[in-house]
N, C-alpha and C positions, 0 to 999 in steps of 0.2 A: 153305824156304817160298816158294811162288810168289805172284804178284800176286793171282790169283783167290782163293786161300785167305785172304789178308789182307782183301780186300774183302768176301768172304762173312762172315767173322767179325765185322767191323764192322757189316754190314747185319743180322746177327742181333740186335744190341743196338739199333741205330739204323736202323730200316727205311726211314726217309725220307732217309737220308744220300745226298748227292751226293759222290762220292769221286774224287779225282784222285791217282793213285799213280805215283811215278816211282822208278826204281832198278833194281838187279839183284842177283843172288846173294842175299846175306843183309843188304843195306843198302838201306833205302827211305826216301823222303820222302812224306808223305801230307797232302793237304789235304782237309778234310771240312767240308761245310756241312750242318747239321741244326737243325731247330727245337727238338730235344730239349735243346740247349745253352742255351736261353733263361735258365734259372734257375741256371746254373752259372758260377762265375768261371773264368778261364783255366786255373788250376792244376787245378781239379776236372775240367774238360773233358779235359785232357791225361791226367790220371791214369786217367780212365774208359776211355780208349782203350788206354793202355799196359798196364793191368791185363788186358786181353784177351789180351796176348801175354807175360805174365809168365814162363811156363814156357819159351817159345821164346827169350826174351831171356836168361834165366838159363843155359840150356843151350848157347847160342851158335848154335842153329839159325837164329836171327834176330839178327844182330850189332848192327844199329843201326836205329832207327825214329824219324824226326823227324816230329812231329805238329803240324799247324797246324789249329785248329778255329774255325769261325765260325758264327753264326746266319745265316739268310737276310737278316735286317734289316742285320746288320753287313756282309755281303757287298755289299748294295745301296748302302751308304754309301761306297763306294770304299775298301774295306779293303786294296786292293793285291793281292788274289787275281785271277788271270786267270780268264776265263770257262771253266768246265769242263763237260764233257758227262757225263751219267750213263753209267757203264760197265755 
């Protein structure tokens, strides 16, 4: 699975998402900022993203996916995320 495939899949569910993706081969770390996370707790946010890749994670096509998700308000309060550019 390549970086663009991962980004596109997240954007299908969260169109306003700003995504920073790092990694290679089948192991990635993803930072996502979206207003859609406003009414979700941290676990719900992560589960919603990981569910998008359930089959790939089960088959090994995607070995590891670390997900950090924030709302725009949380990012603005010094959440520790670096400034990211929309890909």
